[in-house]
C-alpha positions as CSV (number, residue, x, y, z in Angstrom):
1,X,12.6,-13.4,-25.7
2,X,13.7,-15.1,-21.7
3,X,12.8,-12.6,-19.2
4,X,15.3,-10.8,-17.2
5,X,16.3,-12.1,-13.4
6,X,14.6,-10.2,-10.4
7,X,16.8,-7.4,-8.9
8,X,17.2,-8.1,-5.3
9,X,14.9,-5.0,-3.4
10,X,15.7,-4.2,0.1
11,X,12.3,-3.6,1.7
12,X,13.0,-0.3,2.9
13,X,13.3,0.7,-0.9
14,X,10.0,-1.4,-1.7
15,X,8.1,0.1,1.2
16,X,9.5,3.8,0.3
17,X,8.2,3.7,-3.1
18,X,4.8,2.3,-2.5
19,X,4.3,5.4,0.6
20,X,6.0,7.7,-2.1
21,X,3.4,6.9,-5.1
22,X,0.6,6.2,-2.7
23,X,1.3,10.0,-1.3
24,X,1.7,11.5,-4.7
25,X,-1.8,10.0,-5.9
26,X,-3.4,11.5,-2.4
27,X,-1.9,14.9,-3.4
28,X,-3.1,14.7,-6.7
29,X,-6.5,14.0,-6.0
30,X,-6.8,10.4,-6.7
31,X,-7.0,8.6,-3.8
32,X,-9.0,5.8,-5.8
33,X,-5.9,5.1,-7.6
34,X,-4.6,3.4,-4.5
35,X,-4.4,0.2,-5.8
36,X,-1.7,1.2,-8.0
37,X,0.7,1.7,-5.4
38,X,-0.1,-1.5,-3.7
39,X,0.8,-2.8,-7.4
40,X,4.3,-0.9,-7.5
41,X,4.9,-3.0,-4.2
42,X,4.1,-6.3,-5.6
43,X,5.8,-5.9,-8.7
44,X,9.4,-4.9,-6.4
45,X,9.1,-7.9,-4.0
46,X,10.9,-11.0,-4.1
47,X,7.4,-12.9,-1.9
48,X,4.1,-12.8,-2.1
49,X,3.9,-12.3,1.8
50,X,6.0,-9.4,1.1
51,X,4.3,-7.6,-1.3
52,X,0.8,-8.3,0.6
53,X,2.6,-6.9,3.5
54,X,4.5,-4.2,2.1
55,X,1.8,-3.1,-0.3
56,X,-1.3,-2.6,2.6
57,X,1.2,-1.3,5.0
58,X,2.7,1.5,2.1
59,X,-0.6,2.7,1.2
60,X,-1.7,2.5,4.9
61,X,0.7,4.7,6.5
62,X,0.3,7.2,3.1
63,X,-2.9,7.7,4.0
64,X,-2.3,8.0,8.0
65,X,0.1,10.4,7.1
66,X,-2.6,12.3,4.7
67,X,-4.9,12.1,7.5
68,X,-2.6,14.0,10.1
69,X,-1.9,16.9,7.2
70,X,-5.4,17.4,6.7
71,X,-6.5,17.0,10.5
72,X,-3.7,19.8,11.4
73,X,-3.6,22.2,8.2
74,X,-7.9,21.9,7.2
75,X,-11.1,21.0,8.7
76,X,-10.7,16.9,9.1
77,X,-12.3,16.9,12.6
78,X,-15.3,19.2,12.0
79,X,-15.5,17.2,8.5
80,X,-15.3,13.8,10.2
81,X,-18.1,14.7,12.8
82,X,-20.4,16.0,9.9
83,X,-20.0,12.9,8.6
84,X,-20.4,10.9,11.7
85,X,-23.5,13.1,12.3
86,X,-25.3,12.2,8.3
87,X,-24.3,8.3,8.8
88,X,-25.7,8.0,12.5
89,X,-23.1,7.7,14.4
90,X,-22.7,11.0,16.4
91,X,-20.6,13.5,16.5
92,X,-17.0,13.1,18.1
93,X,-17.1,9.4,15.9
94,X,-14.4,10.8,14.1
95,X,-11.9,7.7,15.3
96,X,-14.1,5.3,13.4
97,X,-14.6,7.1,10.3
98,X,-10.5,7.6,10.6
99,X,-10.2,3.9,11.1
100,X,-12.6,3.1,8.4
101,X,-10.4,4.6,6.0
102,X,-7.3,4.0,7.1
103,X,-8.7,0.0,6.6
104,X,-9.7,1.0,2.9
105,X,-6.2,2.3,1.9
106,X,-4.6,-0.9,3.7
107,X,-7.0,-3.3,1.7
108,X,-6.6,-1.4,-1.3
109,X,-2.2,-1.7,-1.2
110,X,-3.0,-5.3,0.3
111,X,-5.2,-6.2,-3.4
112,X,-3.2,-4.0,-5.5
113,X,0.2,-5.8,-3.9
114,X,-1.5,-9.1,-4.3
115,X,-1.5,-8.7,-7.9
116,X,1.5,-6.5,-8.4
117,X,3.4,-9.9,-7.5
118,X,1.5,-12.2,-9.7
119,X,1.5,-10.2,-12.9
120,X,5.3,-9.8,-12.3
121,X,6.0,-13.4,-12.0
122,X,3.8,-13.7,-15.5
123,X,5.2,-11.1,-17.2
124,X,8.3,-9.8,-16.3
125,X,10.6,-11.2,-14.0
126,X,12.5,-14.7,-14.1
127,X,11.3,-17.0,-11.2
128,X,14.8,-16.7,-9.3
129,X,16.7,-20.1,-8.8
130,X,16.5,-22.1,-5.7
131,X,19.6,-22.0,-3.7
132,X,20.7,-25.5,-3.1
133,X,22.2,-26.3,0.2
134,X,25.8,-27.4,0.8
135,X,26.3,-31.0,1.2
136,X,27.3,-31.6,5.4
137,X,30.4,-33.0,6.1
């Protein structure tokens, strides 16, 4: 059975799908599965570079939006200060913990995007055919 041709998804659609899936995972309390949101970006991306970039950015932006919600609506700043004191970096290091959290989200999305791209080329989509250049003259 031949593989179907790869649909040409736009960057915006892939990013929004990744963002929405990562946000859904965060809101259900399964942040550990953010890798799967990056995997989705890899499955829908045309190139490996786009898959890695969109997977990482989609998850990191979703985590940033969730952290804004936690800091505004919840006790996120006090919790970050407490964790900073426990880790020994002192009070007021909430920005360092926030940066580390966003970096973790970016890396999870990045690795998910790469493996999703690889898996889609192996198991799901056929490689797009190269476009031949028109003869000059």
